[in-house]
C-alpha positions as CSV (number, residue, x, y, z in Angstrom):
1,X,250.5,11.0,-122.6
2,X,247.1,9.2,-122.1
3,X,245.4,12.2,-120.3
4,X,246.6,14.6,-122.9
5,X,245.3,12.1,-125.7
6,X,242.0,11.9,-123.9
7,X,241.7,15.6,-123.7
8,X,242.3,16.1,-127.4
9,X,239.6,13.5,-128.2
10,X,237.2,15.3,-126.2
11,X,238.0,18.5,-127.8
12,X,237.8,16.8,-131.2
13,X,234.3,15.4,-130.3
14,X,232.9,18.6,-129.0
15,X,234.1,20.4,-132.3
16,X,232.2,17.8,-134.4
17,X,229.1,18.3,-132.4
18,X,229.4,21.8,-132.9
19,X,229.8,21.3,-136.6
20,X,226.8,19.2,-136.9
21,X,224.9,21.7,-134.9
22,X,226.0,24.4,-137.3
23,X,225.1,22.3,-140.1
24,X,221.6,21.6,-139.1
25,X,221.1,25.3,-138.1
26,X,222.0,26.1,-141.8
27,X,220.1,23.4,-143.4
28,X,217.0,24.6,-141.5
29,X,217.7,28.1,-142.5
30,X,217.8,27.3,-146.2
31,X,214.6,25.2,-145.9
32,X,212.8,27.9,-144.3
33,X,214.2,30.5,-146.8
34,X,213.0,28.0,-149.5
35,X,209.5,27.9,-148.1
36,X,209.4,31.7,-147.6
37,X,210.3,32.0,-151.6
38,X,207.8,29.2,-152.4
39,X,204.8,30.8,-154.4
40,X,201.6,31.4,-152.3
41,X,198.1,30.1,-153.2
42,X,196.1,33.1,-153.1
43,X,192.8,33.2,-151.0
44,X,190.8,33.0,-154.3
45,X,192.6,29.9,-155.7
46,X,192.4,27.7,-152.4
47,X,191.5,24.3,-153.5
48,X,188.4,22.8,-151.6
49,X,189.5,21.1,-148.6
50,X,189.3,17.1,-148.2
51,X,186.4,17.2,-145.7
52,X,184.5,19.6,-148.5
53,X,185.0,17.1,-151.1
54,X,184.3,14.0,-149.2
55,X,180.8,15.8,-148.1
56,X,180.1,16.6,-152.0
57,X,181.0,12.8,-152.7
58,X,178.9,11.5,-150.0
59,X,176.0,13.7,-151.3
60,X,176.5,12.4,-155.0
61,X,177.5,16.0,-155.8
62,X,179.9,16.9,-159.0
63,X,182.4,19.6,-158.1
64,X,181.5,21.8,-161.2
65,X,177.9,21.2,-160.9
66,X,175.8,24.5,-160.2
67,X,175.1,25.9,-156.9
68,X,172.2,28.1,-155.4
69,X,172.7,30.2,-152.4
70,X,170.1,31.6,-149.7
71,X,170.6,33.8,-147.1
72,X,168.5,34.5,-144.1
73,X,169.2,37.7,-142.0
74,X,167.7,37.0,-138.7
75,X,169.3,33.5,-138.4
76,X,172.5,35.0,-139.6
77,X,173.0,31.6,-142.0
78,X,174.0,31.4,-145.7
79,X,173.0,28.2,-147.3
80,X,174.7,26.7,-150.4
81,X,172.6,24.0,-152.3
82,X,174.3,22.2,-155.3
83,X,172.6,20.3,-158.4
84,X,172.6,16.6,-158.4
85,X,172.1,14.8,-161.8
86,X,168.2,14.6,-161.4
87,X,168.0,18.1,-161.9
88,X,167.3,19.2,-158.3
89,X,169.2,21.0,-155.6
90,X,170.0,19.3,-152.4
91,X,171.4,21.1,-149.5
92,X,175.1,20.9,-149.2
93,X,176.1,23.1,-146.6
94,X,174.9,26.1,-144.0
95,X,177.6,28.8,-143.2
96,X,177.0,31.2,-140.2
97,X,177.0,34.8,-141.2
98,X,179.6,36.3,-139.1
99,X,178.3,39.7,-139.4
100,X,175.7,41.8,-141.3
101,X,174.5,45.4,-140.6
102,X,171.1,47.4,-140.4
103,X,167.8,45.9,-139.4
104,X,165.4,43.5,-141.1
105,X,164.3,45.0,-144.4
106,X,165.8,45.9,-148.0
107,X,168.0,48.1,-148.8
108,X,166.9,51.6,-149.8
109,X,169.4,54.3,-150.2
110,X,173.2,54.9,-150.2
111,X,174.3,55.1,-146.7
112,X,171.4,53.4,-144.9
113,X,173.9,50.6,-143.9
114,X,171.0,47.8,-145.0
115,X,172.2,44.6,-146.4
116,X,169.9,43.8,-149.2
117,X,166.8,41.6,-149.5
118,X,165.6,40.2,-152.7
119,X,166.4,38.1,-155.7
120,X,169.9,38.6,-157.3
121,X,172.3,36.9,-159.6
122,X,175.9,36.5,-159.5
123,X,178.0,36.3,-162.7
124,X,181.6,35.5,-163.1
125,X,182.6,39.1,-163.5
126,X,181.2,39.7,-160.2
127,X,183.7,37.5,-158.3
128,X,186.2,39.6,-156.6
129,X,189.5,38.0,-156.1
130,X,191.5,41.3,-154.7
131,X,188.8,42.2,-152.2
132,X,190.1,44.5,-149.5
133,X,187.7,42.2,-147.3
134,X,189.8,39.1,-148.1
135,X,187.5,37.7,-151.1
136,X,184.1,38.7,-152.3
137,X,181.2,38.6,-154.6
138,X,179.3,41.5,-155.6
139,X,175.2,40.6,-155.0
140,X,174.7,42.8,-158.1
141,X,172.4,45.1,-156.0
142,X,170.6,47.4,-157.4
143,X,168.9,44.9,-159.5
144,X,165.8,45.7,-161.7
145,X,163.5,45.7,-159.0
146,X,165.5,48.0,-156.7
147,X,166.1,50.5,-159.6
148,X,162.3,50.7,-160.4
149,X,162.1,51.7,-156.8
150,X,164.8,54.2,-157.4
151,X,166.7,52.5,-154.7
152,X,170.4,53.6,-154.7
153,X,173.6,51.9,-153.3
154,X,176.7,49.9,-155.0
155,X,179.2,47.3,-154.0
156,X,177.0,45.1,-151.6
157,X,179.1,42.2,-151.1
158,X,179.2,38.8,-149.4
159,X,183.1,39.1,-148.3
160,X,185.3,38.1,-145.4
161,X,187.0,39.6,-142.4
162,X,183.6,39.8,-140.2
163,X,182.9,43.4,-140.8
164,X,179.9,44.9,-142.3
165,X,178.6,48.0,-143.6
166,X,175.6,46.8,-145.6
167,X,177.0,43.7,-146.7
168,X,176.9,39.9,-145.3
169,X,180.3,39.2,-143.8
170,X,181.8,35.6,-143.1
171,X,184.9,34.6,-141.5
172,X,187.8,34.4,-144.0
173,X,187.8,30.6,-143.6
174,X,184.2,30.4,-144.6
175,X,184.4,33.0,-147.7
176,X,187.3,30.9,-148.9
177,X,185.0,27.8,-149.3
178,X,182.1,29.6,-150.4
179,X,184.1,31.3,-153.0
180,X,185.7,28.2,-154.1
181,X,182.4,26.7,-154.4
182,X,181.2,29.4,-156.8
183,X,184.4,29.2,-158.5
184,X,184.2,25.8,-159.5
185,X,180.6,26.1,-160.7
186,X,181.6,28.9,-162.9
187,X,184.2,26.7,-164.4
188,X,181.9,23.8,-164.9
189,X,179.6,25.8,-166.7
190,X,177.1,27.7,-164.9
191,X,176.6,31.3,-165.9
192,X,175.2,32.8,-163.3
193,X,174.2,32.0,-159.5
194,X,171.1,33.1,-158.3
195,X,171.1,34.3,-154.7
196,X,167.9,34.8,-152.5
197,X,168.4,37.2,-149.4
198,X,165.5,37.0,-147.1
199,X,164.8,38.6,-143.7
200,X,164.2,35.4,-142.2
201,X,162.9,32.0,-143.0
202,X,159.8,32.7,-144.5
203,X,157.4,30.0,-142.9
204,X,153.9,30.8,-142.3
205,X,154.7,31.5,-138.5
206,X,157.3,33.8,-139.2
207,X,155.3,35.7,-141.7
208,X,152.5,36.2,-139.1
209,X,154.9,37.2,-136.7
210,X,155.8,40.4,-138.8
211,X,152.2,41.0,-140.0
212,X,152.3,44.6,-138.7
213,X,155.9,45.2,-140.3
214,X,155.9,47.9,-143.0
215,X,157.8,45.6,-145.2
216,X,155.2,42.9,-145.2
217,X,154.0,43.4,-148.5
218,X,157.3,43.1,-149.8
219,X,158.2,40.2,-147.8
220,X,155.1,38.5,-149.1
221,X,156.6,38.8,-152.8
222,X,159.8,37.4,-151.5
223,X,157.6,34.6,-150.0
224,X,156.4,33.4,-153.6
225,X,160.0,32.8,-154.4
226,X,160.7,31.1,-150.9
227,X,157.7,28.6,-151.4
228,X,158.6,27.7,-154.7
229,X,162.2,26.7,-153.9
230,X,160.8,24.7,-150.8
231,X,158.3,22.7,-153.0
232,X,160.5,22.2,-156.2
233,X,164.0,22.3,-155.4
234,X,164.5,24.6,-158.3
235,X,164.7,28.4,-158.0
236,X,162.1,30.1,-159.8
237,X,162.9,32.0,-163.2
238,X,162.0,35.6,-162.3
239,X,160.9,38.8,-164.1
240,X,160.5,42.2,-163.1
241,X,157.7,44.3,-164.6
242,X,155.0,47.1,-163.1
243,X,157.6,47.4,-160.5
244,X,157.2,44.0,-159.2
245,X,158.9,40.9,-158.9
246,X,157.2,38.2,-161.1
247,X,158.2,34.4,-159.8
248,X,158.0,31.3,-162.0
249,X,157.9,32.6,-165.5
250,X,159.0,31.6,-169.1
251,X,161.2,34.1,-170.6
252,X,161.7,33.9,-174.2
253,X,165.4,34.2,-175.3
254,X,166.4,37.6,-175.8
255,X,163.3,39.3,-174.4
256,X,163.4,42.7,-173.0
257,X,160.7,43.3,-170.3
258,X,160.3,46.8,-169.1
259,X,160.6,46.9,-165.1
260,X,158.3,49.9,-164.9
261,X,156.0,49.0,-167.8
262,X,153.0,46.7,-167.7
263,X,153.5,43.2,-167.4
264,X,153.3,41.0,-170.6
265,X,151.2,38.0,-170.7
266,X,154.0,35.4,-169.3
267,X,153.9,31.5,-169.9
268,X,154.2,29.7,-166.9
269,X,156.4,26.5,-166.6
270,X,154.4,23.6,-165.1
271,X,157.1,21.9,-162.6
272,X,156.9,18.4,-160.7
273,X,157.0,18.7,-157.1
274,X,160.5,17.4,-155.8
275,X,160.0,13.6,-155.0
276,X,163.4,11.6,-154.2
277,X,163.8,8.8,-156.4
278,X,164.9,6.5,-153.6
279,X,165.5,6.1,-149.9
280,X,169.0,7.0,-150.3
281,X,168.3,10.2,-152.0
282,X,165.7,10.8,-149.3
283,X,168.2,10.7,-146.8
284,X,170.5,13.0,-148.6
285,X,167.2,15.4,-149.1
286,X,166.9,15.4,-145.2
287,X,170.8,15.8,-144.0
288,X,171.9,19.2,-143.1
289,X,175.5,20.3,-142.4
290,X,176.3,23.5,-140.5
291,X,179.9,24.9,-140.7
292,X,181.1,26.1,-137.4
293,X,181.9,29.5,-137.4
294,X,181.3,33.0,-135.4
295,X,178.2,34.9,-135.5
296,X,178.1,38.6,-134.4
297,X,174.2,39.2,-134.7
298,X,171.8,37.3,-132.2
299,X,170.6,34.1,-133.9
300,X,167.0,33.5,-134.0
301,X,166.1,29.7,-132.9
302,X,163.8,28.0,-135.5
303,X,163.3,24.4,-136.3
304,X,163.9,23.8,-140.0
305,X,161.1,22.0,-141.9
306,X,161.6,18.3,-142.4
307,X,162.2,18.5,-146.1
308,X,164.0,21.7,-147.2
309,X,163.7,22.2,-151.0
310,X,165.4,24.5,-153.8
311,X,167.2,24.6,-157.0
312,X,168.0,26.5,-160.3
313,X,167.6,26.0,-164.0
314,X,170.6,24.9,-165.9
315,X,170.8,22.9,-168.9
316,X,170.4,19.5,-170.1
317,X,172.2,17.6,-167.5
318,X,170.9,19.6,-164.4
319,X,167.3,19.6,-166.0
320,X,164.6,21.8,-164.8
321,X,162.3,18.8,-164.1
322,X,159.5,20.3,-166.3
323,X,156.3,18.3,-166.7
324,X,155.6,17.0,-170.1
325,X,152.3,19.2,-170.2
326,X,154.8,22.3,-170.8
327,X,153.2,25.6,-169.9
328,X,150.3,27.5,-169.0
329,X,149.2,31.2,-169.3
330,X,148.8,33.3,-166.6
331,X,147.4,36.9,-166.2
332,X,150.2,39.4,-165.0
333,X,148.6,39.7,-161.8
334,X,148.9,35.9,-161.0
335,X,152.6,36.0,-159.9
336,X,154.9,37.8,-157.9
337,X,158.8,37.1,-158.0
338,X,162.5,38.0,-159.2
339,X,165.0,40.0,-161.4
340,X,166.3,38.3,-164.7
């Protein structure tokens, strides 16, 4: 009897173990099914990561404050700068560009596979959350300057997937963060994001290295905007007239300027050079953070200047830092610059 009782107990114990295992498997299956059916956050709505928010807090930046973007082809880098409450822009982060196509020099015509160079603006309507290249924003090529020179092409983007045929291609993870920064800036009230696309960091030394390039004269024009940003940490307002970029001009509201017509007599804002208000802000101004990521193109090694600068004009809270002396007049030939 005792032996039979022991055997029966073992059978019951094994059955209970099996039942528990079946229950556990079923519960896991239900949990996985629930997770699979849970709503997924689309790439265009991914929140900024905790480290991204911590970096923003460390630098004294608000989530919805304006941003400014610089692109450097030869270095394969995209910089995001963000406004602080002094009206100047501070470096937030540098992102490696995974891929870009063509050579140094601007895009000229449809099919040349060149990534654009110049001064561009991105409005909220140019954001593409449903891009076939993960997510993207349209640079706005051709702008007024490009059209004045009969340049053709369309759908020139900054996007994901690390593949380029005239665009600036990031990895999916990096474009999600850049897109989120732009998205939050638009939601915070920024109407347009300035994007300056350069062939390389436009130092005097780099310009001298490319003196014999056929695009040297065009690059000298771009350098006007680059230098203004370096000194003031505020991107210049730019117009296009007489088929030229005109940098750092005051544009009256609702003004219309003919990109191929004669330049009017512009008012020139007098902007104070950037000077940090404290040693803490000096330290923030010097800091540089670079995101890890892939670069498919050769990266040029170059030492950055000790204090990089830049910014954008955005309204009362993030003002332009215009000096009390107001504006001065300059003849049309005295400046070179960017598209409104």
